[in-house]
C-alpha positions as CSV (number, residue, x, y, z in Angstrom):
1,M,-114.3,-142.9,44.9
2,R,-114.9,-144.8,48.1
3,R,-117.4,-147.7,48.4
4,L,-118.9,-149.5,51.3
5,L,-117.8,-153.0,52.0
6,K,-119.1,-155.4,54.7
7,G,-116.8,-155.2,57.7
8,Y,-115.0,-152.2,56.4
9,L,-116.3,-148.6,56.1
10,N,-114.7,-147.9,52.8
11,L,-113.0,-149.7,49.9
12,M,-110.5,-147.9,47.7
13,T,-107.9,-148.7,44.8
14,P,-104.8,-146.8,43.7
15,N,-106.8,-145.5,40.8
16,D,-108.9,-143.5,43.3
17,F,-105.5,-141.5,43.9
18,R,-104.5,-140.9,40.3
19,R,-103.2,-137.5,39.2
20,V,-102.4,-136.3,35.8
21,G,-98.8,-137.3,34.9
22,D,-98.1,-138.9,38.3
23,A,-95.7,-141.9,38.6
24,P,-96.9,-145.3,40.0
25,L,-94.7,-144.9,43.0
26,S,-96.5,-141.4,44.0
27,R,-100.0,-142.9,43.3
28,L,-99.3,-146.1,45.3
29,Q,-97.9,-144.0,48.2
30,R,-100.9,-141.7,48.3
31,F,-103.0,-144.9,48.3
32,F,-101.0,-146.4,51.3
33,D,-101.2,-143.1,53.1
34,A,-104.9,-143.2,53.0
35,L,-105.2,-146.6,54.6
36,G,-106.5,-146.6,58.2
37,K,-109.3,-147.9,60.4
38,G,-112.1,-149.4,58.5
39,I,-110.5,-148.9,55.1
40,E,-109.9,-151.9,52.6
41,G,-107.4,-151.1,50.0
42,V,-107.5,-153.2,46.9
43,L,-104.8,-153.3,44.2
44,D,-106.0,-152.8,40.6
45,A,-103.1,-153.8,38.5
46,N,-99.4,-154.7,38.6
47,Y,-96.9,-152.0,39.6
48,V,-93.2,-151.4,39.1
49,I,-91.6,-149.0,41.4
50,P,-88.0,-147.5,41.7
51,S,-87.9,-147.6,45.6
52,Q,-89.9,-148.6,48.5
53,L,-93.4,-148.0,49.7
54,V,-94.1,-147.1,53.4
55,I,-97.1,-147.8,55.5
56,D,-96.6,-145.8,58.7
57,R,-98.5,-145.7,62.1
58,K,-101.7,-147.2,60.5
59,S,-104.3,-149.4,62.4
60,G,-107.4,-151.3,61.5
61,F,-107.0,-151.7,57.7
62,R,-106.8,-154.4,55.2
63,L,-104.8,-154.4,52.0
64,R,-105.9,-156.9,49.3
65,G,-103.4,-157.6,46.4
66,N,-105.8,-159.6,44.3
67,G,-102.8,-161.5,43.2
68,H,-101.2,-158.5,41.7
69,H,-97.4,-157.8,41.8
70,I,-95.4,-154.9,43.1
71,K,-92.1,-155.2,41.8
72,L,-88.8,-153.2,42.1
73,A,-87.5,-151.8,38.8
74,D,-84.4,-152.9,36.9
75,G,-81.4,-151.5,38.6
76,A,-83.2,-150.0,41.5
77,P,-80.9,-149.1,44.4
78,T,-80.6,-151.5,47.3
79,G,-79.8,-150.4,50.8
80,W,-82.1,-148.5,52.9
81,G,-85.1,-147.6,50.8
82,G,-84.7,-150.6,48.6
83,S,-87.5,-152.7,49.9
84,A,-90.9,-153.1,48.1
85,I,-92.9,-152.3,51.2
86,Y,-91.8,-151.0,54.5
87,I,-94.4,-151.3,57.3
88,V,-93.7,-149.7,60.6
89,R,-95.6,-149.0,63.9
90,C,-98.8,-150.5,62.5
91,T,-101.4,-152.5,64.4
92,D,-104.4,-154.8,63.8
93,F,-104.1,-155.1,60.2
94,Q,-104.2,-157.5,57.4
95,I,-102.4,-158.0,54.0
96,V,-103.8,-160.7,51.7
97,D,-103.0,-162.1,48.2
98,L,-100.1,-159.9,47.3
99,I,-96.9,-160.7,45.4
100,C,-93.7,-158.5,46.1
101,D,-90.9,-159.0,43.8
102,G,-87.4,-157.8,44.6
103,N,-86.1,-158.3,40.9
104,R,-82.9,-159.9,42.1
105,S,-81.8,-160.9,38.6
106,R,-81.6,-157.3,37.6
107,R,-80.6,-155.5,40.8
108,K,-77.3,-155.8,43.0
109,V,-77.5,-158.7,45.6
110,S,-76.0,-157.6,49.0
111,E,-76.3,-158.2,52.6
112,D,-78.0,-154.9,53.3
113,P,-81.6,-153.6,54.3
114,A,-83.4,-154.1,51.0
115,H,-85.6,-156.9,52.1
116,V,-88.5,-157.4,50.0
117,I,-91.1,-156.8,52.8
118,V,-90.1,-155.3,56.2
119,I,-92.3,-155.4,59.2
120,D,-91.0,-153.1,62.0
121,K,-92.6,-152.6,65.5
122,C,-96.0,-154.0,64.3
123,H,-98.5,-155.9,66.4
124,R,-101.5,-158.0,65.8
125,W,-101.2,-158.4,62.1
126,T,-101.9,-161.0,59.7
127,F,-100.4,-161.9,56.3
128,R,-102.3,-164.4,54.1
129,D,-101.1,-165.6,50.8
130,V,-98.5,-163.0,50.6
131,H,-95.3,-163.6,48.5
132,A,-91.9,-162.1,48.9
133,V,-89.7,-163.3,46.1
134,N,-86.5,-162.7,44.3
135,G,-85.0,-160.7,47.1
136,T,-81.6,-159.1,46.8
137,C,-81.2,-159.8,50.6
138,D,-84.2,-161.3,52.6
139,G,-87.8,-162.0,51.6
140,F,-89.6,-161.0,54.7
141,F,-88.0,-159.2,57.6
142,I,-89.5,-159.0,61.0
143,S,-87.9,-156.7,63.7
144,A,-88.0,-154.0,66.3
145,G,-86.1,-151.7,64.0
146,G,-82.8,-150.0,64.3
147,N,-81.0,-148.2,67.2
148,N,-82.3,-144.8,68.2
149,A,-85.8,-145.7,66.8
150,G,-87.2,-147.5,69.7
151,S,-89.7,-146.5,72.5
152,G,-87.0,-146.7,75.3
153,P,-84.8,-143.9,76.7
154,D,-82.9,-142.1,74.0
155,G,-84.6,-144.3,71.4
156,A,-83.5,-147.6,72.8
157,V,-85.3,-150.8,71.6
158,A,-87.6,-151.9,74.4
159,L,-89.7,-155.2,74.6
160,D,-92.8,-153.3,73.5
161,D,-91.3,-152.5,70.2
162,C,-90.9,-156.3,69.4
163,P,-93.4,-157.3,66.9
164,S,-96.2,-159.6,68.6
165,E,-99.2,-161.6,68.0
166,W,-98.9,-161.9,64.4
167,K,-99.8,-164.7,61.9
168,M,-98.4,-165.5,58.5
169,E,-100.8,-167.9,56.7
170,R,-99.8,-169.8,53.4
171,C,-97.1,-167.2,52.7
172,V,-94.3,-167.8,50.2
173,A,-90.6,-166.8,50.2
174,L,-88.6,-168.0,47.2
175,N,-85.3,-167.4,45.5
176,N,-84.1,-164.7,47.9
177,Y,-80.3,-164.1,48.4
178,R,-79.9,-164.5,52.2
179,Q,-83.1,-165.7,53.9
180,G,-86.7,-166.3,53.0
181,L,-87.7,-165.0,56.3
182,S,-85.8,-163.4,59.1
183,I,-87.3,-163.0,62.5
184,I,-85.1,-160.6,64.4
185,E,-87.3,-159.7,67.2
186,S,-90.7,-161.3,67.9
187,I,-92.9,-162.2,70.9
188,G,-95.7,-164.6,70.0
189,G,-96.0,-165.5,66.2
190,L,-97.5,-168.1,64.0
191,I,-96.3,-169.3,60.6
192,D,-99.0,-171.6,59.3
193,G,-98.5,-173.2,55.9
194,G,-96.7,-171.9,53.0
195,R,-93.4,-172.5,51.3
196,Y,-89.8,-170.9,52.1
197,G,-87.3,-172.4,49.6
198,L,-84.7,-171.8,47.0
199,T,-82.6,-169.4,49.1
200,D,-79.1,-169.3,47.8
201,G,-76.2,-167.2,47.1
202,I,-74.7,-165.6,50.1
203,L,-73.0,-168.9,51.3
204,D,-71.0,-168.8,48.1
205,D,-70.1,-165.1,48.5
206,G,-69.3,-165.0,52.2
207,S,-70.8,-166.0,55.4
208,G,-74.5,-166.2,56.1
209,P,-77.3,-168.5,57.1
210,G,-78.8,-169.0,53.7
211,A,-81.9,-170.4,55.5
212,G,-85.5,-170.6,54.4
213,I,-86.5,-169.1,57.9
214,D,-84.0,-167.8,60.3
215,L,-84.8,-166.9,64.1
216,E,-81.8,-164.8,64.9
217,P,-81.7,-161.5,66.9
218,D,-78.8,-159.2,66.0
219,D,-76.0,-159.7,68.6
220,Q,-76.9,-156.6,70.8
221,P,-76.6,-157.5,74.5
222,G,-77.7,-154.0,75.3
223,R,-81.2,-154.8,73.9
224,P,-83.7,-156.8,76.1
225,L,-82.9,-160.6,76.3
226,N,-85.2,-163.2,75.0
227,R,-86.6,-161.0,72.1
228,I,-87.6,-164.1,70.2
229,R,-90.0,-166.4,71.9
230,N,-93.3,-168.1,71.7
231,I,-93.0,-168.8,68.0
232,R,-95.0,-171.6,66.3
233,I,-94.2,-172.9,62.7
234,H,-96.7,-175.4,61.3
235,N,-97.2,-177.2,58.1
236,V,-94.5,-175.3,56.1
237,L,-92.5,-176.6,53.1
238,F,-88.8,-175.8,53.2
239,D,-87.3,-176.8,50.0
240,S,-83.9,-176.5,48.2
241,N,-82.5,-173.9,50.5
242,Q,-78.6,-173.7,50.3
243,G,-78.3,-173.5,54.1
244,P,-80.8,-175.0,56.5
245,G,-84.4,-175.0,55.8
246,L,-84.9,-173.7,59.3
247,L,-82.4,-172.0,61.6
248,I,-83.0,-171.5,65.3
249,T,-80.2,-169.6,67.1
250,R,-79.6,-168.6,70.6
251,V,-78.3,-165.0,70.1
252,N,-79.3,-163.1,73.1
253,G,-82.0,-165.6,74.0
254,V,-84.3,-167.5,71.6
255,Q,-86.8,-169.7,73.4
256,N,-90.1,-171.6,73.4
257,I,-90.1,-172.6,69.6
258,E,-92.5,-175.4,68.3
259,V,-92.1,-176.6,64.7
260,S,-94.8,-179.1,63.8
261,D,-95.7,-181.2,60.6
262,C,-93.3,-179.4,58.3
263,T,-91.6,-180.9,55.2
264,F,-88.0,-180.3,54.7
265,D,-86.9,-181.3,51.0
266,Q,-83.4,-181.1,49.6
267,N,-82.1,-178.4,51.9
268,R,-78.4,-178.6,51.4
269,K,-76.6,-177.7,54.7
270,A,-79.4,-179.1,57.1
271,A,-83.1,-179.4,57.3
272,I,-83.1,-177.8,60.8
273,E,-80.1,-176.2,62.7
274,S,-81.1,-175.4,66.3
275,V,-79.5,-174.1,69.3
276,G,-82.3,-172.4,71.0
277,D,-83.9,-173.1,74.3
278,E,-87.1,-175.1,74.9
279,V,-87.4,-176.2,71.3
280,T,-89.9,-178.8,70.3
281,I,-89.8,-180.4,66.8
282,L,-93.0,-182.5,66.0
283,R,-93.4,-184.8,63.2
284,P,-90.8,-183.4,60.5
285,R,-90.8,-185.0,57.2
286,I,-87.2,-184.8,55.8
287,K,-86.3,-185.8,52.3
288,G,-83.1,-186.0,50.3
289,W,-80.4,-185.5,53.0
290,S,-76.9,-186.1,51.7
291,G,-73.4,-185.5,52.6
292,E,-72.6,-183.4,49.5
293,A,-71.1,-180.0,49.8
294,Y,-73.5,-177.1,50.1
295,T,-71.1,-174.2,49.0
296,R,-68.2,-173.9,46.7
297,R,-66.3,-172.2,49.6
298,A,-63.8,-174.7,51.0
299,T,-63.5,-172.6,54.2
300,A,-67.2,-172.9,55.0
301,P,-68.1,-174.8,58.1
302,P,-68.8,-178.5,57.4
303,K,-72.3,-179.7,57.4
304,R,-73.4,-182.1,60.1
305,G,-76.9,-183.6,60.8
306,A,-80.1,-183.1,58.9
307,I,-81.5,-182.3,62.2
308,D,-78.5,-180.5,63.9
309,V,-78.8,-179.8,67.8
310,G,-75.8,-177.7,68.2
311,Y,-73.3,-176.4,70.7
312,K,-75.1,-174.9,73.7
313,A,-78.6,-175.8,72.4
314,G,-81.1,-175.8,75.4
315,P,-83.7,-178.4,76.1
316,T,-84.9,-179.9,72.8
317,R,-87.6,-182.6,72.1
318,I,-87.7,-184.4,68.7
319,V,-90.9,-186.5,68.2
320,D,-91.7,-188.7,65.3
321,P,-89.1,-187.5,62.7
322,E,-89.4,-189.3,59.3
323,F,-86.3,-189.5,57.0
324,L,-87.0,-190.3,53.2
325,T,-84.7,-190.7,50.2
326,T,-81.6,-190.3,52.4
327,S,-78.3,-190.9,50.8
328,R,-76.8,-194.2,51.9
329,N,-73.4,-192.8,51.5
330,C,-73.9,-190.4,54.5
331,T,-71.2,-191.3,57.1
332,T,-71.3,-190.8,60.7
333,A,-70.2,-187.2,60.0
334,H,-73.6,-186.5,58.5
335,P,-76.2,-188.4,60.3
336,C,-79.9,-187.9,60.1
337,I,-80.0,-186.5,63.7
338,Y,-76.9,-185.0,65.3
339,V,-76.6,-183.7,68.9
340,H,-73.4,-181.8,69.8
341,G,-71.5,-182.9,73.0
342,G,-72.1,-179.4,74.3
343,A,-75.8,-179.4,74.0
344,A,-78.0,-179.5,77.0
345,A,-78.6,-182.7,79.0
346,N,-81.7,-184.7,78.6
347,I,-82.4,-184.2,74.9
348,S,-85.2,-186.5,73.9
349,I,-85.8,-188.1,70.6
350,T,-88.7,-190.5,70.0
351,G,-90.5,-192.2,67.1
352,I,-87.7,-192.1,64.4
353,K,-88.9,-193.5,61.0
354,S,-87.0,-194.1,57.9
355,D,-87.9,-195.5,54.6
356,G,-84.9,-197.8,54.5
357,S,-82.7,-195.6,52.5
358,A,-80.6,-194.3,55.4
359,S,-77.5,-196.1,56.9
360,I,-76.6,-193.5,59.7
361,I,-79.5,-192.4,61.8
362,C,-78.2,-190.7,64.9
363,G,-75.0,-189.2,66.6
364,A,-75.9,-188.1,70.1
365,H,-73.2,-186.9,72.2
366,S,-74.4,-184.7,75.1
367,P,-75.2,-186.4,78.5
368,H,-78.5,-188.0,79.3
369,V,-79.8,-188.2,75.7
370,R,-82.7,-190.4,75.5
371,V,-83.7,-192.3,72.1
372,S,-86.6,-194.4,72.3
373,H,-89.8,-195.9,70.9
374,S,-88.8,-196.2,67.3
375,V,-89.1,-198.6,64.3
376,I,-86.3,-198.1,61.9
377,D,-85.8,-199.8,58.5
378,L,-82.1,-200.3,57.9
379,R,-82.5,-203.1,55.1
380,N,-80.7,-200.9,52.5
381,A,-78.0,-199.6,54.8
382,N,-74.5,-200.2,53.6
383,Q,-72.6,-198.7,56.6
384,Q,-72.3,-199.6,60.3
385,D,-73.2,-197.6,63.4
386,A,-76.7,-196.6,62.8
387,F,-76.4,-195.0,66.2
388,T,-73.4,-193.5,68.0
389,F,-73.5,-192.2,71.6
390,L,-70.3,-190.6,73.1
391,G,-72.0,-188.7,75.9
392,D,-72.6,-190.0,79.5
393,Y,-75.8,-191.7,80.7
394,P,-77.6,-192.2,77.4
395,V,-80.7,-194.2,77.3
396,F,-81.5,-196.3,74.3
397,E,-84.8,-198.2,74.8
398,E,-87.9,-199.6,73.2
399,M,-86.2,-199.5,69.8
400,M,-86.7,-202.0,66.9
401,L,-84.0,-202.0,64.2
402,L,-84.8,-204.0,61.1
403,G,-82.1,-205.2,58.7
404,V,-79.1,-204.1,60.7
405,Y,-75.8,-203.8,58.8
406,R,-72.9,-205.0,60.9
407,R,-72.8,-202.8,64.0
408,A,-76.2,-201.3,65.2
409,A,-75.0,-199.0,67.9
410,Y,-71.8,-197.7,69.6
411,F,-71.6,-196.4,73.1
412,G,-68.5,-194.8,74.3
413,G,-69.5,-192.8,77.6
414,K,-70.5,-193.6,81.1
415,S,-73.3,-195.7,82.1
416,P,-75.4,-196.3,78.9
417,R,-78.8,-198.0,79.5
418,I,-79.7,-200.2,76.6
419,S,-83.1,-202.0,77.4
420,N,-86.0,-203.6,75.7
421,N,-84.7,-203.3,72.2
422,K,-85.1,-205.7,69.2
423,F,-82.3,-205.9,66.7
424,Y,-82.8,-208.0,63.6
425,I,-79.4,-208.6,61.9
426,R,-79.1,-208.7,58.0
427,V,-75.2,-208.5,57.8
428,S,-72.8,-209.3,60.7
429,D,-69.2,-208.3,61.4
430,Q,-66.9,-211.0,62.8
431,E,-64.5,-208.4,64.1
432,S,-67.0,-206.2,65.9
433,S,-70.3,-206.6,67.8
434,V,-73.8,-205.7,67.0
435,I,-74.1,-203.5,70.1
436,S,-70.7,-202.2,71.2
437,A,-70.2,-200.7,74.7
438,W,-66.6,-202.1,75.1
439,D,-65.4,-198.5,75.8
440,A,-68.3,-197.6,78.0
441,Q,-68.1,-197.6,81.9
442,S,-70.9,-199.4,83.8
443,P,-73.1,-200.3,80.8
444,E,-76.5,-201.9,81.4
445,F,-78.0,-204.3,78.9
446,R,-81.5,-205.3,79.9
447,S,-84.1,-207.5,78.1
448,N,-82.8,-206.9,74.5
449,L,-83.5,-209.4,71.7
450,V,-81.0,-209.9,68.9
451,E,-82.0,-212.1,66.0
452,Y,-79.9,-213.1,63.0
453,E,-81.5,-213.7,59.5
454,T,-79.1,-216.4,58.9
455,R,-77.1,-218.7,61.3
456,D,-74.1,-216.6,62.6
457,A,-71.2,-216.7,65.0
458,S,-70.3,-213.1,65.5
459,I,-70.1,-211.2,68.8
460,V,-73.5,-209.7,69.8
461,F,-72.7,-207.6,72.9
462,G,-69.5,-205.9,73.4
463,I,-69.5,-205.3,77.3
464,G,-67.4,-202.7,79.1
465,P,-66.4,-203.0,82.8
466,D,-68.8,-203.0,85.8
467,A,-71.7,-204.1,83.5
468,V,-75.3,-205.3,84.2
469,V,-76.3,-207.9,81.6
470,T,-79.7,-209.5,82.3
471,N,-82.5,-211.1,80.4
472,N,-81.1,-210.8,76.9
473,I,-81.9,-213.3,74.2
474,V,-79.9,-214.0,71.1
475,I,-81.4,-216.2,68.4
476,N,-79.5,-218.0,65.6
477,N,-76.1,-217.2,66.8
478,E,-73.7,-220.1,68.0
479,N,-70.7,-218.0,69.1
480,P,-69.8,-219.1,72.7
481,A,-68.4,-215.6,73.2
482,A,-71.4,-213.9,71.9
483,F,-71.6,-212.0,75.3
484,S,-68.0,-210.6,75.2
485,S,-66.9,-208.7,78.3
486,T,-63.6,-206.8,79.1
487,T,-64.1,-207.9,82.7
488,A,-66.8,-210.1,84.5
489,P,-70.1,-208.3,84.7
490,R,-71.3,-206.9,88.1
491,L,-74.4,-208.8,87.4
492,S,-75.4,-211.3,84.7
493,S,-78.5,-213.4,84.8
494,G,-81.3,-214.7,82.6
495,N,-79.4,-214.3,79.3
496,Q,-80.3,-216.9,76.7
497,M,-78.7,-218.3,73.4
498,L,-81.3,-219.9,71.2
499,K,-80.9,-221.6,67.9
500,A,-84.4,-220.6,66.7
501,R,-87.2,-218.4,67.9
502,P,-89.3,-220.4,70.3
503,V,-92.8,-221.3,69.2
504,R,-95.5,-219.9,71.2
């Protein structure tokens, strides 16, 4: 029986397709087969199914779950056909308020195609309040499909096959084996709100991302390049994933990715791992970063930074990252932000914030890294070198470091520029310097202020050869060698040693 509904021509439920003695799978498949333009399908109960349901070549429909579950049966086979719902070649549709359950605890977990919800070659679609949980592989899986099933010559995958113009609003992926959401191909998509967490298992059994969300094409150079681009991820909670909360790869090209206002809580390998091109990370809140192991496999690659900008990463901008409840025992091997020496030049990091729990803030090693305009609380730090720069031409400017423990920053490359910073020293080190550029060539120290909480006699600036040292002020330090140079600076002027802050 079909009923009129505002905005849709007809409303239908699975009960409208009931037949005597039929199984839930058959009834639901007939219900799905009837979806189409102007149709709103509404689930009327929870269902347990032995294999997947398919929505194929439909357009203009809405499927409303009303909070009901579609769950795979105990012992249901995985592999092809092992998903809850497989949606292929559909356009202009919505699915809302539906829970799909992969029943991981009573099925075989495996890195195979039995993802809970698969979206294949679909365009202009919206998921709202859709859950993909307990997957034996991934929760959600968005792709252009397999070989020989595309729209190109001989079934090759073409750019037109890549899912596009889609939205996932307040969706949830929890307790999946490999990923919460895998984006294999997609051009233009928005993930707004929701939760992607509790992914675990594959990293203990073998290799795999183990991410909340993974942007990673299959490595198939014969397919079009840049098959993932123009993706926006906003206001998402990534929590307790065994791997990174978010993984952005560069396989065959991944570009123009924006991550904004997301929370990363207790993700074990990293909050964000990124090697994509044109990546912008805005206002991430990162909680519970530690140097603890993320897998029982001794041969697993080591974890690095909470935000890890990796080898061959393209242009990347990090704005206003906030680090909360960070382990003080994280060493320079596990900083809050890590930039690989093989990443692109001109990585920009601004507005770093910490609640005071972190000791090691940033290890930035590619050339021309710029770290600036931050106020950082180090008053509970118990390790030195909050910042380490090994690449050439770094810029460290307009920074305020409160409660520095021993050495604030180390510079080891060519021509670091250290300017207009304020360092407030809680604990000094007589054997080192507050800012060390002894190993750097042609460092510049301009207009920095260093103030000690108590009277001190340690070295303030460790200055490498061919240096420029101008207009720096040191307060409450009586060491005549506070400005310690390996050779005479190229330029030195306007520097002051004051016993106390001048009254103004």
